C-alpha positions in Angstrom: -14.0 -27.0 32.2 -15.2 -24.9 35.2 -16.9 -22.4 32.8 -18.9 -25.2 31.3 -20.0 -26.5 34.7 -21.0 -23.0 35.8 -23.0 -22.6 32.6 -24.8 -26.0 33.0 -25.5 -25.2 36.7 -27.1 -21.9 35.8 -29.2 -23.7 33.1 -30.4 -26.3 35.6 -31.1 -23.8 38.4 -32.9 -21.3 36.3 -35.0 -24.0 34.6 -36.0 -25.5 37.9 -36.8 -22.0 39.3 -39.0 -21.2 36.3 -40.9 -24.5 36.6 -41.5 -24.1 40.3 -42.7 -20.6 39.7 -45.1 -21.8 37.0 -46.4 -24.5 39.3 -47.1 -21.9 42.0 -48.7 -19.5 39.5 -50.8 -22.1 37.7 -51.5 -24.9 40.2 -53.7 -26.8 37.7 -50.6 -27.4 35.5 -48.3 -28.2 38.4 -46.8 -31.7 38.6 -45.7 -31.2 42.2 -42.7 -29.3 43.4 -40.2 -32.1 42.9 -41.4 -33.0 39.5 -41.7 -29.4 38.5 -38.1 -28.9 39.4 -36.9 -32.0 37.5 -38.9 -31.0 34.4 -37.6 -27.5 34.7 -34.0 -28.6 34.9 -34.3 -30.8 31.9 -36.2 -28.1 29.9 -33.5 -25.6 30.8 -30.8 -27.8 29.5 -32.7 -28.7 26.3 -33.6 -25.1 25.3 -30.2 -23.8 26.0 -28.7 -26.6 23.9 -31.1 -25.8 21.1 -30.4 -22.0 21.4 -26.7 -22.6 21.1 -27.3 -24.0 17.6 -29.5 -21.2 16.3 -27.7 -18.5 14.3 -27.5 -15.1 16.0 -29.0 -16.5 19.2 -25.9 -18.7 20.0 -23.8 -15.6 20.8 -26.1 -14.9 23.8 -25.9 -18.4 25.2 -22.3 -19.1 24.1 -21.0 -22.3 22.7 -20.9 -24.4 25.8 -18.6 -27.0 24.3 -16.2 -24.3 23.1 -16.1 -22.3 26.4 -12.9 -24.0 27.5 -11.2 -23.2 24.2 -12.2 -19.6 24.5 -10.7 -19.3 28.0 -7.4 -20.9 26.9 -7.2 -18.3 24.1 -7.9 -15.5 26.7 -11.2 -14.6 25.0 -13.1 -15.3 28.2 -15.9 -17.9 27.8 -18.3 -16.5 30.5 -19.1 -13.0 29.7 -22.1 -11.2 31.4 -24.1 -11.5 28.2 -23.5 -15.3 28.1 -24.4 -15.7 31.8 -27.7 -13.7 31.4 -28.5 -15.5 28.1 -28.0 -18.9 29.6 -30.1 -17.9 32.6 -32.9 -16.7 30.4 -32.8 -19.7 28.1 -32.8 -22.0 31.1 -35.7 -20.2 32.7 -37.8 -20.3 29.5 -36.9 -23.9 28.8 -38.0 -24.9 32.3 -41.3 -23.1 31.9 -42.0 -24.4 28.5 -41.3 -28.1 29.2 -43.3 -28.0 32.5 -46.2 -26.2 30.7 -46.1 -28.8 27.9 -46.1 -31.7 30.3 -48.7 -30.2 32.5 -51.0 -29.5 29.5 -50.5 -32.9 28.1 -51.2 -34.6 31.4 -54.4 -32.5 31.9 -55.7 -33.2 28.4 -55.0 -36.9 28.9 -56.8 -36.9 32.2 -59.8 -35.1 30.6 -60.1 -37.8 27.9 -60.4 -40.6 30.5 -63.7 -39.3 31.8 
């Protein structure tokens, strides 16, 4: 259970960090620091969940729902590869969702003129 919470926390934090960095790097796409962090956290969770279901990619993000079973079997659910994979997937998910929402918001605002 603790391994699952650590994995989810890494997904959320890396997604939020990626979204905040995107907002600082591309201010025209920024939703504001709070909204960027929220979108990033959600995007990090979503992309990691999707990556866990893709063959050959799932070994890098682990099977979050099976992490507790792996620990009880002494296989170790949180390896360095899984931690880095979850962090990268969370980071990319946060950036992608914030970018998508920022672009959609900007294109919708452009149509109103």
